[in-house]
C-alpha positions as CSV (number, residue, x, y, z in Angstrom):
1,M,83.0,110.6,97.0
2,S,83.5,106.9,96.8
3,I,83.6,104.4,94.1
4,P,82.8,100.9,95.3
5,L,85.5,98.5,95.0
6,E,86.0,95.4,97.4
7,P,87.4,95.3,99.9
8,V,88.9,98.9,99.5
9,P,86.9,101.5,97.5
10,I,88.3,104.4,95.4
11,T,88.0,107.6,97.2
12,L,89.7,111.1,97.3
13,Q,90.9,110.6,100.8
14,V,94.7,110.2,99.9
15,L,94.4,113.5,98.0
16,V,93.1,115.2,101.0
17,V,95.8,113.6,103.3
18,L,98.6,114.7,100.9
19,L,97.0,118.1,100.7
20,A,97.0,118.5,104.4
21,G,100.6,117.6,104.8
22,L,101.8,119.8,102.0
23,S,99.6,122.9,102.7
24,L,99.2,122.8,106.7
25,G,102.6,121.4,107.3
26,P,103.4,118.3,109.4
27,R,101.9,119.1,112.8
28,D,98.7,120.8,111.6
29,G,98.3,118.3,108.7
30,A,98.5,115.4,111.1
31,L,96.2,117.1,113.7
32,S,93.6,117.8,111.0
33,L,93.6,114.0,110.2
34,L,93.5,113.0,113.8
35,L,90.4,115.1,114.2
36,Y,89.0,113.3,111.1
37,L,89.6,110.1,112.7
38,G,88.2,111.2,115.9
39,A,85.0,112.2,114.2
40,I,84.8,108.8,112.5
41,A,85.4,107.0,115.8
42,S,82.5,109.1,117.5
43,G,80.1,107.6,114.8
44,L,80.1,110.3,112.3
45,P,79.4,108.8,108.8
46,L,82.6,110.4,107.3
47,A,84.5,107.4,106.1
48,A,84.1,105.9,102.7
49,N,80.6,104.6,101.9
50,G,79.3,106.8,104.9
51,M,80.6,104.5,107.5
52,G,81.1,105.8,111.0
53,S,83.2,104.0,113.6
54,A,82.8,100.5,112.0
55,A,85.2,101.8,109.3
56,L,88.0,101.6,112.1
57,A,87.3,97.8,112.4
58,G,87.0,97.0,108.7
59,P,89.3,96.2,105.8
60,T,90.2,100.0,105.3
61,A,91.2,100.6,109.0
62,G,94.9,100.3,108.2
63,Y,94.6,103.0,105.5
64,L,92.7,105.3,107.8
65,I,95.0,104.8,110.6
66,A,98.0,105.8,108.4
67,F,96.5,109.0,107.4
68,P,97.9,111.2,110.3
69,A,101.3,109.7,110.0
70,A,101.3,110.2,106.1
71,A,100.2,113.7,106.4
72,W,102.9,114.4,109.0
73,L,105.7,112.7,106.8
74,T,104.7,114.4,103.7
75,G,104.6,117.9,105.4
76,W,107.9,117.1,107.2
77,L,109.8,116.1,104.0
78,A,108.2,118.9,102.0
79,Q,109.1,121.8,104.3
80,N,110.9,124.4,102.5
81,Q,111.9,122.2,99.6
82,R,111.4,122.8,95.8
83,L,108.5,121.4,93.8
84,L,110.2,118.3,93.0
85,V,111.1,117.2,96.5
86,R,107.5,118.2,97.5
87,G,106.3,115.7,94.9
88,L,108.6,113.1,96.1
89,A,107.4,113.7,99.6
90,A,103.7,113.1,98.5
91,V,104.7,109.9,96.8
92,L,106.4,108.7,100.1
93,G,103.2,109.7,101.9
94,V,101.1,107.4,99.5
95,G,103.8,104.5,100.1
96,L,103.3,104.9,104.0
97,I,99.5,104.7,103.6
98,Y,99.9,101.5,101.3
99,L,102.4,100.0,103.8
100,V,100.1,100.4,106.8
101,G,97.0,99.8,104.8
102,A,98.1,96.6,103.0
103,S,99.7,95.2,106.2
104,Y,96.4,95.5,108.1
105,L,94.4,94.2,105.1
106,K,96.7,91.1,105.0
107,V,95.9,90.4,108.7
108,Y,92.2,91.3,108.4
109,L,91.7,89.1,105.5
110,G,94.1,86.3,106.8
111,T,95.8,86.3,103.3
112,D,99.4,86.5,102.0
113,W,101.2,89.6,100.9
114,S,100.6,89.0,97.2
115,M,96.8,89.1,97.7
116,A,97.0,92.1,100.0
117,W,98.9,93.8,97.2
118,Q,96.5,92.8,94.6
119,L,93.4,93.9,96.7
120,G,94.8,97.0,98.5
121,V,97.6,98.5,96.4
122,A,97.7,97.6,92.8
123,P,94.3,98.8,91.6
124,F,95.2,102.2,93.2
125,L,98.8,102.9,92.0
126,V,98.2,105.0,89.0
127,L,95.3,107.0,90.4
128,D,97.2,107.6,93.7
129,L,100.3,108.8,91.7
130,A,98.0,111.2,89.9
131,K,96.6,112.4,93.2
132,A,100.3,113.0,94.6
133,A,101.0,115.2,91.4
134,L,97.7,117.1,91.9
135,A,98.3,117.4,95.6
136,T,101.8,118.7,94.9
137,V,100.7,121.4,92.6
138,G,97.5,122.2,94.5
139,G,99.5,122.2,98.0
140,E,102.1,124.6,96.6
141,G,99.3,127.0,95.6
142,A,97.7,126.7,99.0
143,R,101.0,127.1,100.8
144,R,101.8,130.2,98.9
145,F,98.2,131.6,99.6
146,W,98.7,130.9,103.3
147,L,102.2,132.4,103.4
148,G,101.0,135.5,101.6
149,R,98.1,135.8,103.9
150,L,100.6,135.6,107.0
151,R,103.0,138.3,105.4
152,D,99.8,140.6,105.0
153,E,98.8,140.2,108.6
154,R,102.2,141.3,109.8
């Protein structure tokens, strides 16, 4: 799902990145996003707007490249923590995506930090904080589900 906005569309990708880190943990969350990037690099139309490998050279490349690291960071910070700390981990994951994404966008557009912020961060802040909250609650449910299944298998 993608809502066109130039140069960076609104998607649910950040929610999925955070859920990957929170529910799969740092290693598996990051690996799942590396597989996603590999699929995009191979030409599968999985990025926003159905783009394939061209997404890795366009204005959103920095955000995509940050996804595995953000999933890892979120999962690592959230390990064995209470819900509030898990929520803060999700917010820091969003921050990492913004840092890498806006830095790349600044270079890609040949603009200053103010414009990169205005185009690549500001329009998404409220929505991405809501995604972080949703991922925290949803990730907690998924984590408990998987932990329960692991206990049942033993």
